GUVEXVEX-6382 format. One line per 8 residues: number of its first residue (from 0); for each residue x, y, z of C-alpha. Coordinates in nm, 3 decimals, padded with zeros to 5 digits. Example, Ala and Ser with C-alpha at 12.3 -4.5 7.8 and 13.67 -1.06 7.14 Angstrom:
BEGIN
0> 01.230,-00.450,00.780 ~ 01.367,-00.106,00.714
***
This chain:
BEGIN
0> -02.334,-00.173,09.489 ~ -01.958,-00.216,09.467 ~ -02.007,-00.431,09.159 ~ -02.209,-00.155,08.986 ~ -01.946,00.108,09.069 ~ -01.666,-00.113,08.930 ~ -01.862,-00.166,08.613 ~ -01.921,00.211,08.570
8> -01.550,00.287,08.625 ~ -01.455,00.026,08.363 ~ -01.688,00.185,08.109 ~ -01.544,00.531,08.176 ~ -01.185,00.406,08.134 ~ -01.270,00.229,07.806 ~ -01.438,00.543,07.672 ~ -01.137,00.759,07.766
16> -00.893,00.519,07.596 ~ -01.106,00.519,07.278 ~ -01.105,00.901,07.266 ~ -00.728,00.918,07.319 ~ -00.670,00.660,07.042 ~ -00.896,00.855,06.801 ~ -00.713,01.181,06.875 ~ -00.373,01.018,06.818
24> -00.496,00.856,06.494 ~ -00.612,01.188,06.346 ~ -00.293,01.358,06.462 ~ -00.089,01.123,06.244 ~ -00.253,01.280,05.929 ~ -00.173,01.639,06.029 ~ 00.116,01.800,05.832 ~ 00.339,02.039,06.023
32> 00.432,02.387,05.898 ~ 00.791,02.299,05.805 ~ 00.693,01.999,05.595 ~ 00.432,02.202,05.409 ~ 00.677,02.492,05.350 ~ 00.952,02.263,05.215 ~ 00.704,02.088,04.984 ~ 00.569,02.416,04.845
40> 00.920,02.557,04.786 ~ 01.041,02.235,04.614 ~ 00.737,02.233,04.384 ~ 00.806,02.597,04.293 ~ 01.162,02.499,04.190 ~ 01.034,02.211,03.975 ~ 00.779,02.438,03.805 ~ 01.053,02.691,03.732
48> 01.269,02.419,03.570 ~ 00.968,02.290,03.376 ~ 00.899,02.638,03.237 ~ 01.249,02.654,03.081 ~ 01.219,02.308,02.925 ~ 00.870,02.376,02.788 ~ 00.965,02.716,02.642 ~ 01.246,02.545,02.448
56> 01.018,02.266,02.321 ~ 00.737,02.490,02.189 ~ 00.489,02.218,02.292 ~ 00.131,02.337,02.328 ~ 00.013,02.030,02.516 ~ 00.303,02.060,02.762 ~ 00.231,02.430,02.807 ~ -00.131,02.356,02.898
64> -00.015,02.095,03.148 ~ 00.229,02.345,03.304 ~ -00.044,02.608,03.331 ~ -00.254,02.355,03.519 ~ 00.040,02.282,03.754 ~ 00.090,02.655,03.818 ~ -00.279,02.704,03.899 ~ -00.274,02.417,04.150
72> 00.053,02.547,04.301 ~ -00.097,02.894,04.344 ~ -00.386,02.740,04.534 ~ -00.143,02.539,04.749 ~ 00.059,02.855,04.825 ~ -00.257,03.042,04.927 ~ -00.362,02.755,05.154 ~ -00.018,02.750,05.317
80> -00.034,03.122,05.391 ~ -00.376,03.065,05.549 ~ -00.227,02.803,05.780 ~ -00.399,02.510,05.615 ~ -00.083,02.302,05.602 ~ -00.248,01.968,05.532 ~ -00.427,02.089,05.219 ~ -00.131,02.303,05.110
88> 00.089,01.992,05.118 ~ -00.171,01.784,04.936 ~ -00.218,02.032,04.650 ~ 00.148,02.122,04.608 ~ 00.228,01.752,04.560 ~ -00.046,01.735,04.299 ~ 00.103,02.042,04.126 ~ 00.446,01.875,04.134
96> 00.311,01.564,03.963 ~ 00.150,01.780,03.694 ~ 00.476,01.971,03.640 ~ 00.665,01.644,03.592 ~ 00.397,01.536,03.347 ~ 00.441,01.863,03.156 ~ 00.816,01.802,03.133 ~ 00.756,01.451,02.998
104> 00.514,01.586,02.737 ~ 00.763,01.853,02.629 ~ 01.043,01.602,02.587 ~ 00.815,01.365,02.395 ~ 00.707,01.648,02.164 ~ 01.071,01.746,02.109 ~ 01.147,01.390,01.997 ~ 00.841,01.398,01.769
112> 00.956,01.730,01.624 ~ 01.300,01.591,01.539 ~ 01.146,01.284,01.379 ~ 00.896,01.502,01.193 ~ 01.174,01.710,01.040 ~ 01.357,01.397,00.922 ~ 01.047,01.236,00.769 ~ 00.936,01.559,00.599
120> 01.279,01.629,00.449 ~ 01.330,01.271,00.330 ~ 00.980,01.253,00.179 ~ 01.020,01.585,-00.001 ~ 01.354,01.470,-00.140 ~ 01.197,01.141,-00.256 ~ 00.912,01.326,-00.425 ~ 01.156,01.555,-00.608
128> 01.361,01.259,-00.732 ~ 01.041,01.073,-00.827 ~ 00.918,01.369,-01.030 ~ 01.248,01.375,-01.218 ~ 01.224,01.002,-01.287 ~ 00.868,01.039,-01.415 ~ 00.977,01.315,-01.653 ~ 01.279,01.117,-01.772
136> 01.076,00.799,-01.823 ~ 00.800,00.973,-02.017 ~ 00.541,00.776,-01.818 ~ 00.193,00.928,-01.824 ~ -00.040,00.787,-01.563 ~ -00.327,00.964,-01.388 ~ -00.315,00.744,-01.079 ~ 00.059,00.804,-01.035
144> 00.007,01.179,-01.064 ~ -00.274,01.166,-00.805 ~ -00.051,00.979,-00.559 ~ 00.229,01.235,-00.598 ~ -00.011,01.530,-00.571 ~ -00.177,01.388,-00.260 ~ 00.165,01.325,-00.100 ~ 00.263,01.689,-00.158
152> -00.071,01.807,-00.017 ~ -00.023,01.598,00.297 ~ 00.330,01.738,00.340 ~ 00.201,02.094,00.309 ~ -00.070,02.028,00.569 ~ 00.194,01.873,00.795 ~ 00.412,02.185,00.763 ~ 00.120,02.415,00.849
160> 00.028,02.210,01.157 ~ 00.391,02.204,01.268 ~ 00.401,02.585,01.247 ~ 00.094,02.593,01.471 ~ 00.273,02.358,01.718 ~ 00.038,02.066,01.650 ~ 00.325,01.824,01.617 ~ 00.134,01.501,01.664
168> -00.114,01.582,01.386 ~ 00.175,01.705,01.172 ~ 00.354,01.372,01.229 ~ 00.047,01.173,01.117 ~ 00.022,01.381,00.800 ~ 00.394,01.342,00.726 ~ 00.367,00.964,00.772 ~ 00.074,00.957,00.529
176> 00.280,01.156,00.277 ~ 00.569,00.911,00.314 ~ 00.341,00.610,00.252 ~ 00.185,00.776,-00.053 ~ 00.530,00.848,-00.191 ~ 00.635,00.485,-00.147 ~ 00.319,00.374,-00.330 ~ 00.394,00.620,-00.610
184> 00.752,00.487,-00.641 ~ 00.622,00.131,-00.662 ~ 00.363,00.226,-00.921 ~ 00.624,00.398,-01.137 ~ 00.845,00.088,-01.118 ~ 00.557,-00.134,-01.229 ~ 00.454,00.103,-01.507 ~ 00.807,00.123,-01.643
192> 00.829,-00.257,-01.633 ~ 00.493,-00.294,-01.810 ~ 00.588,-00.038,-02.074 ~ 00.928,-00.195,-02.141 ~ 00.771,-00.541,-02.162 ~ 00.508,-00.411,-02.406 ~ 00.778,-00.250,-02.620 ~ 00.979,-00.572,-02.635
200> 00.673,-00.777,-02.726 ~ 00.574,-00.522,-02.990 ~ 00.914,-00.555,-03.154 ~ 00.881,-00.934,-03.149 ~ 00.529,-00.919,-03.296 ~ 00.644,-00.684,-03.571 ~ 00.902,-00.945,-03.675 ~ 00.637,-01.218,-03.655
208> 00.404,-01.006,-03.868 ~ 00.669,-00.964,-04.137 ~ 00.737,-01.338,-04.141 ~ 00.366,-01.415,-04.158 ~ 00.329,-01.179,-04.455 ~ 00.616,-01.350,-04.634 ~ 00.457,-01.693,-04.573 ~ 00.114,-01.581,-04.688
216> 00.271,-01.457,-05.011 ~ 00.366,-01.814,-05.105 ~ 00.143,-02.052,-04.907 ~ -00.144,-01.843,-04.767 ~ -00.508,-01.802,-04.856 ~ -00.745,-01.507,-04.858 ~ -00.858,-01.608,-04.511 ~ -00.497,-01.603,-04.391
224> -00.454,-01.255,-04.541 ~ -00.767,-01.139,-04.357 ~ -00.632,-01.277,-04.028 ~ -00.302,-01.099,-04.089 ~ -00.486,-00.773,-04.157 ~ -00.673,-00.804,-03.827 ~ -00.347,-00.886,-03.647 ~ -00.182,-00.575,-03.792
232> -00.481,-00.365,-03.682 ~ -00.440,-00.494,-03.325 ~ -00.069,-00.421,-03.350 ~ -00.140,-00.062,-03.458 ~ -00.387,-00.020,-03.171 ~ -00.128,-00.155,-02.926 ~ 00.126,00.104,-03.048 ~ -00.134,00.379,-03.005
240> -00.226,00.262,-02.653 ~ 00.143,00.245,-02.561 ~ 00.201,00.601,-02.683 ~ -00.099,00.715,-02.474 ~ 00.041,00.548,-02.162 ~ -00.243,00.291,-02.150 ~ -00.017,-00.006,-02.086 ~ -00.286,-00.252,-01.977
248> -00.491,-00.184,-02.291 ~ -00.175,-00.217,-02.500 ~ -00.104,-00.554,-02.340 ~ -00.452,-00.681,-02.430 ~ -00.411,-00.573,-02.795 ~ -00.068,-00.734,-02.807 ~ -00.212,-01.064,-02.687 ~ -00.492,-01.050,-02.947
256> -00.235,-00.982,-03.219 ~ -00.018,-01.269,-03.096 ~ -00.310,-01.515,-03.100 ~ -00.393,-01.419,-03.458 ~ -00.034,-01.453,-03.576 ~ -00.006,-01.792,-03.404 ~ -00.322,-01.905,-03.582 ~ -00.178,-01.798,-03.917
264> 00.147,-01.981,-03.847 ~ -00.035,-02.302,-03.749 ~ -00.258,-02.298,-04.057 ~ 00.027,-02.240,-04.300 ~ 00.245,-02.498,-04.131 ~ -00.027,-02.763,-04.151 ~ -00.084,-02.684,-04.520 ~ 00.282,-02.729,-04.618
272> 00.328,-03.075,-04.479 ~ 00.520,-02.977,-04.167 ~ 00.842,-02.830,-04.310 ~ 01.115,-02.874,-04.041 ~ 01.261,-02.531,-04.114 ~ 00.923,-02.370,-04.049 ~ 00.890,-02.574,-03.728 ~ 01.236,-02.454,-03.623
280> 01.139,-02.093,-03.705 ~ 00.819,-02.110,-03.499 ~ 01.001,-02.272,-03.209 ~ 01.266,-02.000,-03.228 ~ 00.999,-01.733,-03.205 ~ 00.847,-01.897,-02.897 ~ 01.196,-01.926,-02.749 ~ 01.257,-01.556,-02.814
288> 00.926,-01.460,-02.657 ~ 00.988,-01.670,-02.346 ~ 01.338,-01.523,-02.318 ~ 01.199,-01.169,-02.345 ~ 00.947,-01.238,-02.070 ~ 01.210,-01.392,-01.841 ~ 01.444,-01.096,-01.887 ~ 01.164,-00.860,-01.783
296> 01.073,-01.044,-01.462 ~ 01.213,-00.949,-01.121 ~ 01.195,-01.306,-00.998 ~ 01.144,-01.610,-01.223 ~ 00.964,-01.911,-01.066 ~ 01.190,-02.215,-01.039 ~ 00.950,-02.440,-01.235 ~ 00.938,-02.188,-01.522
304> 01.318,-02.158,-01.532 ~ 01.349,-02.539,-01.536 ~ 01.100,-02.571,-01.824 ~ 01.283,-02.307,-02.027 ~ 01.621,-02.473,-01.965 ~ 01.490,-02.817,-02.068 ~ 01.331,-02.668,-02.380 ~ 01.664,-02.514,-02.481
312> 01.834,-02.853,-02.446 ~ 01.571,-03.029,-02.656 ~ 01.594,-02.756,-02.919 ~ 01.966,-02.830,-02.964 ~ 01.892,-03.201,-03.004 ~ 01.623,-03.126,-03.266 ~ 01.871,-02.918,-03.467 ~ 02.120,-03.204,-03.458
320> 01.851,-03.447,-03.581 ~ 01.760,-03.217,-03.871 ~ 02.125,-03.188,-03.970 ~ 02.143,-03.571,-03.968 ~ 01.832,-03.593,-04.188 ~ 01.603,-03.732,-03.914 ~ 01.325,-03.478,-03.982 ~ 01.038,-03.690,-03.852
328> 01.190,-03.742,-03.509 ~ 01.305,-03.379,-03.499 ~ 00.949,-03.269,-03.577 ~ 00.808,-03.467,-03.285 ~ 01.077,-03.323,-03.058 ~ 00.999,-02.969,-03.171 ~ 00.629,-03.019,-03.095 ~ 00.731,-03.117,-02.744
336> 00.959,-02.812,-02.716 ~ 00.681,-02.576,-02.825 ~ 00.442,-02.731,-02.574 ~ 00.697,-02.675,-02.295 ~ 00.762,-02.317,-02.402 ~ 00.391,-02.234,-02.414 ~ 00.352,-02.381,-02.066 ~ 00.643,-02.168,-01.942
344> 00.489,-01.856,-02.101 ~ 00.149,-01.927,-01.944 ~ 00.316,-01.973,-01.604 ~ 00.494,-01.640,-01.637 ~ 00.169,-01.467,-01.731 ~ 00.005,-01.584,-01.408 ~ 00.304,-01.586,-01.172 ~ 00.288,-01.217,-01.082
352> -00.009,-01.223,-00.845 ~ 00.038,-00.858,-00.757 ~ 00.012,-00.749,-01.119 ~ -00.294,-00.969,-01.174 ~ -00.468,-00.823,-00.870 ~ -00.382,-00.465,-00.963 ~ -00.505,-00.514,-01.321 ~ -00.827,-00.673,-01.200
360> -00.890,-00.384,-00.957 ~ -00.822,-00.124,-01.229 ~ -01.064,-00.300,-01.465 ~ -01.335,-00.317,-01.196 ~ -01.289,00.054,-01.117 ~ -01.350,00.136,-01.483 ~ -01.653,-00.094,-01.484 ~ -01.781,00.072,-01.166
368> -01.770,00.417,-01.330 ~ -01.970,00.291,-01.626 ~ -02.223,00.107,-01.409 ~ -02.275,00.414,-01.187 ~ -02.418,00.607,-01.481 ~ -02.645,00.311,-01.557 ~ -02.769,00.290,-01.196 ~ -02.858,00.661,-01.184
376> -03.114,00.605,-01.458 ~ -03.230,00.264,-01.328 ~ -03.562,00.232,-01.145 ~ -03.471,-00.089,-00.961 ~ -03.401,-00.040,-00.590 ~ -03.224,-00.376,-00.587 ~ -02.968,-00.242,-00.834 ~ -02.873,00.038,-00.593
384> -02.830,-00.207,-00.307 ~ -02.615,-00.430,-00.526 ~ -02.411,-00.126,-00.627 ~ -02.338,-00.046,-00.261 ~ -02.233,-00.408,-00.199 ~ -02.011,-00.403,-00.506 ~ -01.844,-00.080,-00.394 ~ -01.775,-00.234,-00.051
392> -01.613,-00.533,-00.221 ~ -01.406,-00.305,-00.442 ~ -01.288,-00.101,-00.142 ~ -01.203,-00.425,00.037 ~ -01.002,-00.538,-00.266 ~ -00.800,-00.214,-00.262 ~ -00.741,-00.246,00.115 ~ -00.613,-00.603,00.070
400> -00.388,-00.492,-00.215 ~ -00.237,-00.206,-00.013 ~ -00.167,-00.454,00.270 ~ 00.011,-00.692,00.031 ~ -00.263,-00.960,00.036 ~ -00.279,-01.001,-00.342 ~ -00.480,-01.325,-00.351 ~ -00.751,-01.177,-00.128
408> -00.744,-00.855,-00.333 ~ -00.795,-01.047,-00.658 ~ -01.079,-01.253,-00.507 ~ -01.262,-00.944,-00.375 ~ -01.220,-00.766,-00.708 ~ -01.370,-01.066,-00.891 ~ -01.672,-01.062,-00.658 ~ -01.716,-00.688,-00.722
416> -01.694,-00.753,-01.097 ~ -01.968,-01.018,-01.077 ~ -02.193,-00.782,-00.879 ~ -02.144,-00.499,-01.129 ~ -02.225,-00.738,-01.414 ~ -02.542,-00.842,-01.233 ~ -02.641,-00.475,-01.199 ~ -02.589,-00.428,-01.572
424> -02.823,-00.721,-01.641 ~ -03.091,-00.585,-01.405 ~ -03.085,-00.231,-01.539 ~ -03.058,-00.337,-01.903 ~ -03.358,-00.569,-01.862
***
């Protein structure tokens, strides 16, 4: 009996201790009135400070965050007045965190606004200067005009969004305008370089044409005269293309004209027994052409510069040999010089990977426009699928080019070209 009573007493004591411990544990989470009051008052001060900062920043996103903080604080204040100290403390701390977040957003937007003003002003100034340079240069290029127009449109949209306090969207638009302006500046630089190079080569070809006409008058045949006539036609077309601002087309006509004039020079030279003075004259023309190309390049490859320098040295030696009467040896030396100069010229033609890629993309774009008309009247479903693949390749080529990956851009453009050619074969068949 005593044992049972002891066991019952032990159970009662254990139960009582458990209840006391549970009461004490829950009491630790209870917030007293003073703590809740101080927390609510401090949050009210922070919200008041946040309101001043946010009004100065004109930030919509910060204003929305502050409104959320005020709503939570109002609820906390109401709970405090109802004696619910625990929940009043909890929600006022949440309101405080939201107010701090609103302040951070306002300050971030203020920094964005300052940066936005700088980018917009600098881009507008660049566009104004670029427009003046385009007018002064006389360059006419549709793609350049589109880039400048799109940049101005993006700036105008950025300004409108900034007025509506959408600073982040305005910043994205201003950044786009800046990038478009940089692309337009680079395109103008390349176009001016291409035009100036074409002008220099035209002047050189005009001199070559005059010399070829003089030679044909004494040593030429009717076939030579016909070749010269074709060369002069290509020269006239090149001048016309240059005046129209079609610099790539002008370059192609210039190269056709040059090949014809070279052919005339080789035929006449072979028919006159290899006159050393004619060999010197032809070598001089190649030397002039290589020099013109070098002067128009931003950066000359080392191997090309070395070839040109060696050719100049050998040219001097050949002149000395001719003056000494050693025409045969001088002739062999001049053949070597011309070979070196042609190699240097070929290297310079292919050294500018960026120009090659851009030209290839432009040509494929023109091909794409022609093929699109063909596809619209084509009954083959396979042609339409190929057209979509070709367009994807073309877009990829342009993306690579914009990122500075010229080799990849050229390769993608070549694939697109092959696909468009395949479409032409399908639809034509």
